[in-house]
C-alpha positions in Angstrom: 19.9 -124.7 61.7 18.0 -125.0 65.1 20.0 -127.5 66.3 23.5 -125.9 65.3 22.5 -123.3 67.3 21.1 -124.9 70.7 24.6 -127.2 70.5 26.7 -123.5 70.1 24.4 -121.9 73.1 24.9 -125.5 75.3 28.7 -125.6 74.4 29.1 -121.4 75.3 27.5 -122.4 78.7 29.6 -125.3 79.4 32.6 -123.4 78.3 31.5 -120.8 80.6 31.3 -123.3 83.1 34.6 -124.1 82.8 36.1 -121.2 83.4 34.0 -119.9 86.0 35.5 -123.3 88.0 39.1 -122.7 87.2 38.9 -119.3 88.1 37.2 -120.6 91.5 40.4 -123.0 91.9 42.6 -120.4 91.6 41.0 -117.9 94.0 40.6 -120.3 96.6 44.4 -121.8 95.8 45.4 -118.2 96.8 43.3 -117.9 99.9 44.9 -121.1 100.7 48.0 -119.5 100.7 47.1 -116.6 103.0 45.8 -119.4 105.4 48.9 -120.9 105.4 51.0 -117.8 106.1 48.6 -117.9 109.5 50.7 -121.0 110.4 54.0 -119.1 111.3 53.0 -118.2 114.9 50.9 -120.5 118.1 49.2 -116.9 118.7 47.9 -116.9 114.8 46.7 -120.3 115.1 42.8 -119.2 115.3 43.2 -116.8 112.7 44.9 -119.9 110.6 41.6 -122.6 111.6 39.2 -119.6 110.5 40.8 -118.4 107.4 40.5 -122.9 106.0 36.7 -122.6 107.3 36.7 -119.7 105.1 37.7 -121.4 102.0 35.8 -124.5 102.6 32.6 -122.0 102.7 33.7 -120.0 100.0 34.7 -122.3 97.3 33.3 -126.0 98.7 33.2 -127.5 95.0 37.4 -126.7 95.0 40.5 -129.0 95.3 41.5 -126.3 97.8 38.7 -126.3 99.9 39.3 -130.3 100.2 43.4 -129.2 101.5 41.8 -126.5 103.7 38.8 -128.6 105.3 41.5 -131.2 106.2 43.9 -129.0 107.8 41.4 -127.3 109.6 40.7 -130.4 111.5 44.5 -131.2 111.9 45.1 -127.5 113.8 41.9 -127.9 115.5 43.2 -131.2 117.2 46.4 -128.9 117.7 44.5 -126.2 119.3 42.7 -128.8 122.1 46.0 -130.5 122.8 47.4 -126.9 123.5 44.4 -125.9 125.5 45.2 -128.7 127.9 48.7 -127.0 128.8 52.6 -128.1 128.1 53.7 -130.8 130.6 55.6 -130.1 132.9 59.1 -132.0 132.5 61.4 -131.2 129.7 61.6 -134.5 128.4 57.8 -134.7 128.2 57.6 -131.2 126.4 60.0 -132.8 123.8 57.5 -135.8 123.5 54.4 -133.3 123.4 55.8 -131.6 120.8 56.7 -134.6 118.4 53.2 -136.0 119.0 51.6 -132.3 117.9 53.6 -132.6 114.7 52.5 -135.7 113.7 49.2 -134.5 114.3 49.6 -131.6 112.1 52.8 -132.2 109.7 54.3 -129.1 108.2 52.7 -126.8 111.1 55.5 -124.0 111.1 54.9 -122.6 114.2 55.5 -126.4 115.9 58.8 -126.9 113.7 60.2 -124.0 114.7 59.6 -125.1 118.7 60.9 -128.5 118.4 63.5 -127.6 115.8 65.4 -125.3 118.2 65.1 -128.2 120.4 66.6 -130.6 118.3 69.4 -127.6 117.1 70.2 -127.0 120.6 70.7 -130.9 121.7 73.0 -131.1 119.3 74.6 -127.9 119.8 75.6 -129.5 123.1 76.0 -133.1 122.0 78.9 -132.7 119.3 81.6 -130.5 121.9 80.4 -133.1 124.5 81.5 -136.3 122.3 84.7 -134.5 120.8 86.1 -133.6 124.5 85.2 -137.2 125.9 85.4 -139.2 123.0 82.3 -141.2 124.0 80.2 -143.1 121.6 77.2 -142.5 123.0 76.9 -138.8 122.6 78.2 -139.1 119.2 75.4 -141.5 118.3 72.9 -139.7 119.8 73.9 -136.5 117.9 73.2 -138.5 114.8 70.6 -139.5 116.3 68.8 -136.1 116.5 69.9 -134.9 113.4 68.1 -137.6 111.9 65.1 -136.8 113.6 65.8 -132.6 112.6 65.8 -133.9 109.4 62.6 -136.1 108.7 60.9 -133.7 110.9 61.2 -130.8 108.2 60.8 -132.9 105.1 57.1 -132.8 106.2 57.3 -129.3 105.2 57.3 -127.3 101.8 59.6 -124.0 102.3 58.6 -120.7 100.8 61.1 -118.3 99.3 60.5 -115.8 102.5 63.2 -114.9 105.2 61.9 -116.6 108.1 61.8 -120.0 105.8 65.4 -119.0 104.5 66.8 -118.6 107.9 65.7 -121.8 108.8 67.4 -123.9 105.9 70.4 -122.0 106.8 70.2 -123.5 110.3 69.6 -126.9 109.3 72.8 -127.0 106.9 74.4 -125.2 109.8 73.4 -127.6 112.4 74.5 -130.6 109.7 77.9 -128.9 109.7 78.5 -129.1 113.2 77.4 -132.9 113.3 79.6 -133.9 110.0 82.4 -131.8 111.8 81.9 -133.8 115.4 82.0 -137.4 112.8 85.3 -136.5 111.1 87.1 -135.5 114.3 90.2 -137.8 114.8 88.4 -139.9 117.4 85.5 -141.0 115.4 86.7 -140.4 111.4 83.1 -141.6 110.1 83.5 -139.9 106.8 80.8 -141.6 105.2 78.2 -140.7 107.8 79.2 -137.2 107.6 79.0 -136.8 103.8 75.6 -138.3 104.1 75.0 -135.8 106.6 76.0 -132.8 104.7 74.7 -134.5 101.5 70.9 -133.1 103.6 72.5 -130.3 105.2 73.2 -129.0 101.6 69.7 -129.8 100.4 68.4 -127.4 103.0 71.1 -124.8 103.0 70.3 -121.9 101.0 72.8 -118.7 101.7 76.1 -119.0 99.6 77.9 -118.9 103.3 76.9 -121.5 104.8 76.7 -124.1 101.2 80.2 -122.7 100.9 81.2 -124.3 104.7 79.5 -127.1 104.1 81.2 -127.6 100.7 84.7 -127.2 102.2 83.8 -130.3 104.8 82.2 -132.4 102.5 85.3 -132.4 100.2 87.3 -133.4 102.7 85.1 -136.2 103.6 85.3 -136.7 100.0 88.8 -137.2 99.8 88.9 -139.8 102.9 86.8 -142.0 101.0 90.1 -142.5 98.7 88.4 -143.8 95.7 89.4 -142.1 92.3 86.0 -140.5 92.0 85.7 -139.6 95.2 88.9 -137.4 95.1 87.8 -135.7 91.8 84.9 -135.2 93.9 86.8 -133.5 97.0 88.3 -131.3 94.1 85.0 -130.0 92.4 83.4 -129.3 95.9 86.1 -127.6 97.0 86.4 -125.4 94.1 83.3 -124.7 94.9 83.6 -123.5 98.0 86.3 -121.4 96.7 83.8 -119.8 94.4 82.2 -118.5 97.5 84.1 -114.6 97.7 83.9 -114.1 101.4 84.7 -117.5 102.3 86.7 -117.2 105.5 90.6 -117.7 105.1 90.4 -120.8 107.5 88.4 -122.5 105.3 89.9 -121.5 102.3 92.9 -122.5 103.5 91.1 -126.2 104.3 89.5 -126.2 100.6 93.1 -125.6 98.8 94.6 -128.3 101.2 91.9 -130.5 100.4 92.6 -130.0 96.6 96.3 -130.5 97.4 95.9 -133.8 98.7 93.3 -135.2 96.3 96.0 -134.2 93.3 98.7 -135.5 95.2 97.0 -138.9 95.4 95.8 -138.4 91.8 99.6 -138.2 90.6 100.1 -141.2 92.8 97.8 -143.1 90.8 98.0 -141.7 87.2 101.8 -140.1 87.4 100.8 -137.3 85.5 102.7 -134.4 85.5 99.7 -131.9 85.6 98.1 -133.8 88.3 101.6 -133.2 90.2 101.5 -129.8 89.4 97.9 -128.8 90.3 98.8 -130.2 93.8 101.6 -127.9 94.2 99.5 -125.6 93.3 96.5 -125.5 95.9 99.1 -126.5 98.7 100.9 -122.7 97.7 97.8 -120.9 97.8 97.2 -122.9 101.4 100.0 -122.1 102.9 100.1 -118.6 101.6 97.0 -118.3 103.8 97.6 -119.9 107.1 101.4 -120.9 107.2 100.4 -122.8 110.2 99.1 -125.8 108.3 102.1 -127.9 109.2 101.0 -130.9 107.4 100.5 -128.9 103.9 103.8 -127.2 104.2 105.2 -130.4 104.7 103.5 -132.1 101.9 104.3 -129.1 99.7 108.0 -129.4 100.7 107.9 -133.0 100.0 106.3 -132.8 96.5 108.9 -129.3 95.3 111.5 -131.8 96.1 109.4 -134.4 93.5 109.1 -132.0 90.9 112.5 -130.6 91.0 113.8 -134.0 89.8 111.6 -134.2 87.2 112.3 -132.7 83.6 109.5 -129.6 83.1 
């Protein structure tokens, strides 16, 4: 009887200890989140370091403490780097930031600084590439985008306005790079599709995602295979679901749908595909009568339809 009592007491003590450990871990995790929130700006770097140290001191035996200790070491190195001052040469500043992001991956304050530089670089390179037809500018823009994408893969986005803003900025940057790639001077549709896929991975708001899908739909159409045509239709229809899509993009989306159905009709001979193409191109021309290609195709399809039985 006494042994049962002792075992019962030991079990209760063990369970109480487990519960206490679980509570400590949860509390440590919550404090870890508050420490991460202090990484938003360089001015709060000392506060972030102090908060991570607090997690280690308060909850030394937790997994959160191990993470906090590692992050504290990384941020202390960043603090030392910035204490020595930034280089004067702009190119050296970029290299400095790139090195710093390797020291403390996912440090939001640094990501914003370097991300802004990358964003501005492609903003300058894209129109220059199209205007000059210089492939060097085009390739450099893609390289910068790939650096940007790799940079932000180290970061876990939070459901906060500042994070959502950057998610949309990254999607916009992908759209701009893709638009440059599909210009008639380059016509790199596979490459543009890959860029847009990554952009959609980041995009958060409906408007920027809808814009990306308009461009992605056109890229899918230009690939030419039957599955690509279906993809182009699907992406364009998804874009059109966004109520506030601009008239220009709405016309582009309908144009892509019309083109895709036209090619499907040529492959299948299905009347439904022909009718769907005419319907989409009608919508396109009603929105923007200045789209000569769409208007001419619509005229040809109507003539074909008139010769066929209803």
